[in-house]
C-alpha positions as CSV (number, residue, x, y, z in Angstrom):
1,X,-24.2,21.1,10.0
2,X,-25.2,17.6,9.0
3,X,-22.3,16.2,7.0
4,X,-22.4,13.0,4.9
5,X,-19.2,11.2,4.0
6,X,-20.2,9.4,0.7
7,X,-18.4,6.3,-0.3
8,X,-18.5,3.3,-2.6
9,X,-16.8,-0.1,-2.9
10,X,-17.8,-0.6,-6.5
11,X,-15.1,-2.3,-8.6
12,X,-13.7,-3.9,-5.5
13,X,-11.9,-0.7,-4.8
14,X,-9.5,-0.1,-1.9
15,X,-9.2,3.6,-1.8
16,X,-6.3,3.8,0.7
17,X,-3.8,2.3,-1.7
18,X,-1.8,3.8,-4.6
19,X,-1.4,7.0,-2.6
20,X,-5.1,7.6,-2.6
21,X,-5.8,6.8,-6.3
22,X,-7.1,3.4,-5.1
23,X,-6.7,-0.1,-6.6
24,X,-9.1,-2.8,-7.6
25,X,-8.7,-6.6,-7.2
26,X,-7.4,-9.4,-9.3
27,X,-10.0,-10.4,-11.9
28,X,-9.8,-14.1,-11.3
29,X,-9.0,-15.3,-14.9
30,X,-7.3,-18.6,-15.4
31,X,-10.1,-21.1,-14.7
32,X,-10.6,-22.7,-11.3
33,X,-7.1,-21.8,-10.1
34,X,-7.6,-18.1,-11.0
35,X,-10.9,-18.1,-9.1
36,X,-9.2,-19.5,-6.0
37,X,-6.6,-16.7,-6.2
38,X,-9.4,-14.1,-6.6
39,X,-11.2,-15.6,-3.6
40,X,-8.1,-14.9,-1.6
41,X,-8.4,-11.2,-2.6
42,X,-12.2,-10.9,-2.1
43,X,-12.7,-12.6,1.3
44,X,-11.7,-9.5,3.2
45,X,-13.6,-6.4,4.0
46,X,-10.8,-3.9,4.0
47,X,-11.0,-0.8,6.2
48,X,-12.6,2.4,5.0
49,X,-10.0,5.0,3.8
50,X,-8.1,6.4,6.7
51,X,-8.8,10.0,5.6
52,X,-12.5,9.4,6.1
53,X,-11.9,8.3,9.7
54,X,-9.8,11.4,10.3
55,X,-12.6,13.6,8.7
56,X,-15.2,12.0,10.9
57,X,-13.2,12.9,14.0
58,X,-12.4,16.4,12.7
59,X,-16.0,17.3,11.8
60,X,-17.3,16.0,15.2
61,X,-14.6,18.0,17.0
62,X,-15.9,21.1,15.2
63,X,-19.4,20.3,16.4
64,X,-21.0,18.8,13.3
65,X,-23.1,15.7,12.9
66,X,-21.4,13.1,10.7
67,X,-23.0,10.2,8.7
68,X,-21.3,7.6,6.5
69,X,-23.1,6.5,3.4
70,X,-21.8,3.6,1.3
71,X,-23.5,3.3,-2.1
72,X,-26.7,5.0,-0.9
73,X,-27.6,8.6,-0.8
74,X,-29.2,10.2,2.3
75,X,-31.2,13.3,1.5
76,X,-31.2,16.6,3.2
77,X,-27.6,17.0,4.4
78,X,-26.0,20.4,4.5
79,X,-22.6,19.1,3.2
80,X,-21.5,16.1,1.2
81,X,-17.9,15.0,1.1
82,X,-16.4,12.8,-1.6
83,X,-13.0,11.1,-1.8
84,X,-13.1,9.4,-5.2
85,X,-10.7,6.8,-6.5
86,X,-9.7,6.7,-10.1
87,X,-11.8,3.7,-10.8
88,X,-14.8,5.1,-9.1
89,X,-14.5,8.7,-10.5
90,X,-17.4,8.2,-13.0
91,X,-19.6,6.7,-10.4
92,X,-19.0,9.5,-7.9
93,X,-19.4,12.2,-10.5
94,X,-22.9,10.8,-11.2
95,X,-23.8,10.8,-7.5
96,X,-22.5,14.3,-7.1
97,X,-24.8,15.4,-10.0
98,X,-27.8,13.8,-8.1
99,X,-26.8,15.5,-4.9
100,X,-26.7,18.9,-6.6
101,X,-30.3,18.4,-7.9
102,X,-31.6,18.6,-4.4
103,X,-33.5,21.6,-3.1
104,X,-32.2,23.5,-1.3
105,X,-28.9,22.8,-3.0
106,X,-26.3,21.4,-0.5
107,X,-22.6,22.1,-0.5
108,X,-20.2,19.5,-1.9
109,X,-16.5,19.0,-1.1
110,X,-14.3,16.8,-3.3
111,X,-11.1,15.7,-1.6
112,X,-8.2,13.3,-2.2
113,X,-5.5,12.7,-4.8
114,X,-8.0,12.5,-7.7
115,X,-9.3,15.9,-6.8
116,X,-5.8,17.2,-6.5
117,X,-4.6,15.9,-9.9
118,X,-7.8,16.1,-11.9
119,X,-9.7,19.1,-10.8
120,X,-10.9,19.6,-14.4
121,X,-13.0,16.4,-14.0
122,X,-15.3,18.5,-11.8
123,X,-15.1,21.8,-13.6
124,X,-18.7,21.7,-14.8
125,X,-20.1,21.0,-11.3
126,X,-20.9,23.4,-8.5
127,X,-18.4,21.8,-6.1
128,X,-15.5,22.9,-4.0
129,X,-12.2,21.1,-4.7
130,X,-10.0,20.6,-1.7
131,X,-6.4,20.4,-3.1
132,X,-4.1,19.1,-0.5
133,X,-4.6,17.0,2.6
134,X,-8.3,16.9,3.6
135,X,-7.3,16.9,7.3
136,X,-6.4,20.6,6.9
137,X,-10.2,21.2,7.2
138,X,-9.7,21.0,11.0
139,X,-8.3,24.5,10.6
140,X,-9.6,25.6,7.2
141,X,-13.2,24.4,6.9
142,X,-14.8,27.9,7.1
143,X,-12.3,29.2,4.5
144,X,-13.0,26.4,2.1
145,X,-16.8,26.8,2.4
146,X,-16.5,30.5,1.9
147,X,-14.7,29.9,-1.4
148,X,-17.8,28.6,-3.1
149,X,-17.5,26.6,-6.3
150,X,-13.7,26.8,-6.7
151,X,-10.5,24.9,-6.2
152,X,-8.9,25.7,-2.9
153,X,-5.3,25.0,-2.0
154,X,-5.1,23.8,1.6
155,X,-1.5,22.4,1.8
156,X,-0.3,19.6,4.1
157,X,-0.7,19.1,7.8
158,X,2.6,20.1,9.3
159,X,2.1,18.7,12.8
160,X,0.5,15.3,12.4
161,X,0.2,14.9,16.2
162,X,-2.2,17.9,16.3
163,X,-4.9,15.8,14.5
164,X,-7.5,13.9,16.6
165,X,-7.4,10.2,16.5
166,X,-9.3,8.7,13.6
167,X,-13.0,8.0,14.5
168,X,-13.9,4.6,13.1
169,X,-17.3,4.4,14.9
170,X,-19.4,5.2,11.8
171,X,-17.8,2.6,9.5
172,X,-18.6,-0.7,11.1
173,X,-15.0,-1.3,12.1
174,X,-15.5,-4.8,13.7
175,X,-15.9,-6.2,10.1
176,X,-12.5,-4.9,8.9
177,X,-10.0,-7.6,8.1
178,X,-6.9,-7.9,5.9
179,X,-6.0,-11.6,6.0
180,X,-2.9,-11.5,3.8
181,X,-1.3,-9.6,6.7
182,X,-3.0,-11.0,9.8
183,X,-5.0,-13.8,11.3
184,X,-6.4,-11.7,14.2
185,X,-9.2,-9.2,13.5
186,X,-10.7,-6.6,13.3
187,X,-8.0,-4.6,11.6
188,X,-7.4,-0.8,11.6
189,X,-5.3,1.4,9.4
190,X,-2.7,3.7,11.1
191,X,0.2,5.9,10.3
192,X,3.4,6.9,12.1
193,X,4.6,9.0,9.1
194,X,3.5,10.4,5.8
195,X,5.2,11.0,2.5
196,X,8.2,9.7,0.8
197,X,11.7,11.1,0.1
198,X,12.5,8.9,-2.9
199,X,11.9,10.1,-6.5
200,X,10.4,7.1,-8.4
201,X,8.7,8.8,-11.3
202,X,5.6,6.5,-11.4
203,X,4.8,6.8,-7.7
204,X,1.7,8.7,-6.5
205,X,2.9,9.1,-3.0
206,X,5.2,12.0,-4.0
207,X,2.6,14.0,-6.0
208,X,1.5,16.3,-3.1
209,X,4.8,16.4,-1.3
210,X,8.2,14.8,-1.8
211,X,9.1,14.8,1.9
212,X,8.4,12.7,5.1
213,X,6.7,13.9,8.2
214,X,6.6,11.9,11.5
215,X,4.3,11.5,14.5
216,X,5.7,10.9,17.9
217,X,5.7,7.2,18.8
218,X,3.9,7.9,22.1
219,X,1.0,9.4,20.2
220,X,0.8,6.5,17.7
221,X,0.6,3.9,20.5
222,X,-2.0,6.0,22.3
223,X,-4.1,5.7,19.2
224,X,-3.5,2.0,19.1
225,X,-4.6,1.7,22.7
226,X,-7.7,3.7,22.1
227,X,-8.6,1.5,19.1
228,X,-8.2,-1.6,21.2
229,X,-10.4,-0.3,23.9
230,X,-13.1,1.3,21.8
231,X,-13.4,-1.0,18.8
232,X,-11.6,-4.2,19.8
233,X,-8.9,-3.9,17.1
234,X,-6.4,-6.8,17.2
235,X,-4.3,-5.8,14.2
236,X,-3.0,-2.6,12.7
237,X,-1.8,-2.0,9.2
238,X,0.7,0.9,9.1
239,X,0.1,2.9,5.9
240,X,3.5,4.6,5.9
241,X,5.2,4.2,2.5
242,X,8.6,4.3,4.1
243,X,8.3,2.6,7.5
244,X,11.8,2.3,9.0
245,X,13.2,5.6,7.6
246,X,13.8,6.9,11.2
247,X,15.4,4.0,13.1
248,X,15.2,5.6,16.5
249,X,11.5,6.3,16.2
250,X,10.9,2.7,15.1
251,X,12.7,1.2,18.0
252,X,10.9,3.5,20.4
253,X,7.6,2.6,18.8
254,X,8.4,-1.1,19.2
255,X,9.2,-0.6,22.9
256,X,5.8,1.2,23.4
257,X,3.8,-1.4,21.4
258,X,5.3,-4.1,23.7
259,X,3.8,-2.2,26.6
260,X,0.2,-2.4,25.3
261,X,-2.3,-4.2,27.6
262,X,-3.0,-6.7,24.8
263,X,-0.7,-8.3,22.3
264,X,-1.6,-7.1,18.8
265,X,-0.5,-7.9,15.3
266,X,0.8,-5.2,12.9
267,X,2.2,-4.9,9.4
268,X,4.5,-2.4,7.7
269,X,5.6,-1.3,4.3
270,X,9.1,-0.1,3.4
271,X,12.3,-0.6,1.4
272,X,14.4,-3.7,2.1
273,X,17.5,-1.6,2.7
274,X,15.8,0.4,5.5
275,X,14.7,-2.6,7.5
276,X,17.7,-3.9,9.5
277,X,17.9,-7.3,11.2
278,X,17.9,-5.9,14.8
279,X,14.9,-3.7,13.9
280,X,13.0,-6.6,12.4
281,X,13.8,-8.7,15.5
282,X,12.4,-6.1,17.8
283,X,9.3,-5.5,15.7
284,X,8.7,-9.3,15.4
285,X,9.0,-9.6,19.2
286,X,6.1,-7.2,19.7
287,X,3.8,-8.4,17.0
288,X,5.0,-7.7,13.5
289,X,3.4,-10.3,11.2
290,X,3.9,-9.0,7.6
291,X,6.1,-6.6,5.5
292,X,5.1,-5.2,2.1
293,X,7.9,-4.3,-0.2
294,X,8.0,-3.2,-3.8
295,X,10.4,-5.3,-5.9
296,X,8.7,-4.3,-9.2
297,X,11.1,-5.8,-11.8
298,X,14.5,-7.6,-11.9
299,X,15.5,-5.3,-14.8
300,X,17.8,-2.7,-13.2
301,X,17.8,-0.6,-16.3
302,X,14.0,-0.3,-16.1
303,X,14.2,0.8,-12.4
304,X,16.9,3.4,-13.1
305,X,14.9,4.7,-16.1
306,X,12.0,5.4,-13.7
307,X,14.3,6.9,-10.9
308,X,13.9,4.0,-8.5
309,X,17.0,3.1,-6.6
310,X,17.6,-0.6,-7.3
311,X,18.4,-3.2,-4.6
312,X,20.8,-6.0,-5.3
313,X,19.0,-9.2,-6.4
314,X,20.5,-11.5,-3.8
315,X,19.7,-9.0,-1.0
316,X,16.0,-9.2,-2.0
317,X,16.1,-13.0,-1.9
318,X,18.0,-13.1,1.4
319,X,15.6,-10.6,3.0
320,X,12.6,-12.7,2.1
321,X,14.4,-15.8,3.4
322,X,15.4,-14.1,6.6
323,X,11.8,-13.0,7.2
324,X,10.5,-16.5,6.4
325,X,12.8,-18.0,9.0
326,X,11.6,-15.5,11.6
327,X,7.9,-16.2,10.8
328,X,7.2,-12.9,9.1
329,X,5.1,-12.8,6.0
330,X,6.4,-10.9,3.0
331,X,4.1,-9.2,0.4
332,X,6.0,-8.2,-2.7
333,X,4.8,-6.2,-5.6
334,X,6.0,-6.9,-9.2
335,X,5.2,-4.9,-12.3
336,X,4.5,-6.2,-15.8
337,X,3.1,-4.5,-18.9
338,X,5.8,-1.9,-19.8
339,X,5.3,-0.7,-23.4
340,X,8.4,-2.6,-24.5
341,X,7.5,-5.8,-22.7
342,X,7.7,-9.2,-24.5
343,X,6.4,-12.6,-23.5
344,X,10.0,-13.5,-22.4
345,X,10.4,-10.3,-20.3
346,X,7.1,-11.0,-18.4
347,X,8.2,-14.6,-17.9
348,X,11.5,-13.3,-16.5
349,X,9.5,-11.3,-13.9
350,X,7.5,-14.4,-13.0
351,X,10.6,-16.5,-12.7
352,X,12.3,-13.9,-10.6
353,X,9.3,-13.7,-8.3
354,X,9.6,-17.5,-7.8
355,X,13.3,-17.2,-6.9
356,X,12.6,-14.5,-4.4
357,X,9.7,-16.5,-3.0
358,X,7.6,-14.0,-1.0
359,X,4.6,-15.3,1.0
360,X,2.3,-13.3,-1.3
361,X,3.3,-12.0,-4.8
362,X,1.1,-9.3,-6.3
363,X,1.6,-8.8,-10.1
364,X,0.5,-5.3,-11.1
365,X,0.0,-4.2,-14.6
366,X,1.9,-0.9,-15.2
367,X,-0.6,1.9,-14.7
368,X,0.3,5.5,-15.5
369,X,-1.2,7.7,-12.7
370,X,-2.2,11.3,-13.6
371,X,0.1,13.8,-11.9
372,X,3.2,11.7,-12.0
373,X,6.2,12.3,-14.2
374,X,5.7,8.9,-15.7
375,X,2.2,9.8,-16.9
376,X,3.6,12.8,-18.8
377,X,6.5,10.7,-20.2
378,X,4.2,8.0,-21.7
379,X,1.1,9.9,-22.5
380,X,1.4,9.2,-26.2
381,X,1.8,5.5,-25.3
382,X,-1.4,5.2,-23.3
383,X,-4.1,3.3,-25.2
384,X,-7.0,3.9,-22.8
385,X,-7.9,7.0,-20.7
386,X,-11.0,5.4,-19.2
387,X,-10.0,5.6,-15.6
388,X,-12.5,2.9,-14.5
389,X,-9.9,0.5,-15.9
390,X,-7.0,2.0,-13.8
391,X,-7.2,-0.8,-11.2
392,X,-3.6,-2.0,-11.7
393,X,-5.0,-5.3,-13.1
394,X,-6.1,-4.1,-16.5
395,X,-3.8,-3.3,-19.4
396,X,-4.1,0.4,-20.5
397,X,-0.9,1.0,-22.4
398,X,0.1,0.5,-26.0
399,X,2.4,-2.4,-26.3
400,X,5.0,-2.8,-29.1
401,X,5.3,-6.6,-29.0
402,X,2.1,-7.8,-27.4
403,X,-1.6,-7.3,-27.7
404,X,-3.8,-6.3,-24.7
405,X,-5.2,-9.9,-24.7
406,X,-1.7,-11.4,-24.6
407,X,-0.8,-9.1,-21.6
408,X,-4.0,-10.2,-19.8
409,X,-3.2,-13.8,-20.4
410,X,0.4,-13.4,-19.2
411,X,-0.8,-11.5,-16.2
412,X,-3.2,-14.4,-15.3
413,X,-0.3,-16.8,-15.8
414,X,1.8,-14.9,-13.3
415,X,-0.8,-15.4,-10.5
416,X,-1.7,-19.0,-11.3
417,X,1.8,-20.2,-11.9
418,X,3.2,-18.5,-8.8
419,X,0.7,-19.9,-6.3
420,X,0.0,-23.3,-7.7
421,X,3.3,-25.1,-7.3
422,X,4.6,-27.4,-4.6
423,X,7.6,-25.3,-3.5
424,X,5.3,-22.4,-2.7
425,X,3.3,-24.4,-0.2
426,X,6.4,-26.1,1.2
427,X,8.1,-22.7,1.9
428,X,5.0,-20.7,3.0
429,X,2.4,-23.1,4.5
430,X,3.4,-22.2,8.1
431,X,3.0,-18.5,7.3
432,X,-0.3,-18.7,5.3
433,X,-1.9,-21.0,7.8
434,X,-0.3,-20.4,11.2
435,X,-2.3,-23.1,12.8
436,X,-0.1,-25.6,11.0
437,X,2.9,-24.5,13.0
438,X,0.9,-24.9,16.2
439,X,0.1,-28.5,15.2
440,X,3.8,-29.1,14.4
441,X,3.0,-29.3,10.6
442,X,4.4,-27.3,7.7
443,X,7.9,-26.2,7.2
444,X,9.4,-23.3,9.2
445,X,12.6,-23.3,7.4
446,X,15.5,-21.2,8.6
447,X,17.4,-19.6,5.7
448,X,20.7,-21.4,4.9
449,X,23.6,-21.0,2.6
450,X,23.8,-17.2,3.1
451,X,26.9,-17.0,5.3
452,X,28.7,-13.7,4.8
453,X,25.7,-12.0,3.2
454,X,22.5,-10.3,4.4
455,X,20.3,-7.7,2.9
456,X,20.1,-5.5,5.9
457,X,23.8,-5.4,6.7
458,X,23.2,-3.8,10.1
459,X,25.6,-3.0,12.8
460,X,25.0,-5.6,15.5
461,X,27.5,-4.7,18.2
462,X,29.1,-8.1,17.8
463,X,32.1,-7.0,15.8
464,X,32.8,-6.9,12.1
465,X,31.7,-10.5,11.6
466,X,28.2,-9.8,12.8
467,X,26.0,-12.3,14.6
468,X,24.1,-15.4,13.9
469,X,20.3,-15.1,13.5
470,X,18.0,-17.8,12.3
471,X,20.9,-19.6,10.5
472,X,22.1,-16.4,8.7
473,X,25.4,-14.7,9.4
474,X,24.7,-11.0,9.5
475,X,27.7,-9.2,8.1
476,X,28.5,-5.5,8.3
477,X,31.8,-5.4,6.4
478,X,32.1,-2.9,3.6
479,X,32.6,-5.6,0.9
480,X,29.2,-7.1,1.8
481,X,27.4,-3.8,1.9
482,X,28.6,-3.1,-1.6
483,X,26.8,-6.3,-2.6
484,X,28.8,-7.5,-5.7
485,X,27.6,-10.5,-7.7
486,X,24.3,-11.4,-9.4
487,X,24.4,-15.2,-9.7
488,X,23.4,-14.7,-13.3
489,X,19.8,-13.8,-12.4
490,X,20.0,-10.0,-12.1
491,X,19.4,-7.2,-14.5
492,X,22.7,-7.7,-16.3
493,X,21.5,-11.0,-17.6
494,X,18.0,-9.7,-18.7
495,X,17.7,-6.9,-21.2
496,X,14.3,-5.6,-22.4
497,X,13.1,-2.6,-24.2
498,X,11.7,0.1,-22.0
């Protein structure tokens, strides 16, 4: 068969984020300063969704011809495959309608999280909905095609190592770059695990399965090696939502990455309490440049209401400071725009972000994703069900104390105020522009004043007093792990309506 993987980048979409629902980019409000921030978002060409690279490899293994089409429609294919994001759903539906008007009529598969959670969006179209992980088509393509216009449950891939390596050749991979994580390109997406074991009720990563599956470290590094040799990849963004969950696997992975023929850069995403100092040290040694963490809000009550396990405020600040001292970038997500938010509560989030001080702060507007428990809880508080606006930068909720315009203005203020201040540049210049450090410029400040505390609280093998690293005493005593004390900036001092 001739198979077309159809795709779009309309709306500045990045389909691999938000569990596959995709996200947009900051709109750039706030005058010149806001446009500068937006330029930082738009300068990259982010990689095509990882699932499409897997599907390209799978279809070719099965003996089919594969073509990638971005915002164009090749005619005459036997099968068209779509992986819509929420914000591109309307656009992709329109293209599917055009595809189905061809003679003879081709087959159409719709995959991904949007297809899984919103099959009714395609009910009037002669398409096959693949509900589950699209990579299951390696084993179930014939079954799915035989189902005709229907919704087919395919489940999840149990053995991730049984999948072929993603095939990036059709997607122009040498243009891929993610510059908030790296300064060496091109960049590939990669996984060493899938799924999440936590229960945050707004999170799309647990919709299909609330469990974690792992690949063997040897297989992951073999994939990295192949990417280096075939496409010249110099950086890899791990798309695991919980990198660090299995400590032994991570340390083995670090050992193997260190044995690659070329030094590469890589970034990870995880929870602060899973990333211990000794693990960070090993990962940094072999190329770790950036860590993405979700801080969300300093209001502990909000976090508990949405089933997210809070992390002590000072542990978050110390973690970021520790990473800064090691030369590791931190990318932190913060949430504003809860239905009960006030001007002050949003200012509290901004001020807390400044105190934590990540290299890059991303302020997301609360967005209820279909299929999540949160979506069902707040359905009567959603003001707009136009999914083209579900880009995490556009207000879509009903707010009790603010108008939509006020939320937009405060959202813009968060970005502009965070980045345009002297302390931001003083603390992060050596990370944002690494060439400054090579010239002996910028501040590479080791964290100080944290004796007796550390967010990771790892066992170091140096006795109960821990060891000294980058000016921080890493303690492992029980009193420290309990993490008492808020310094007056935690959730106890900030109450807001949920």
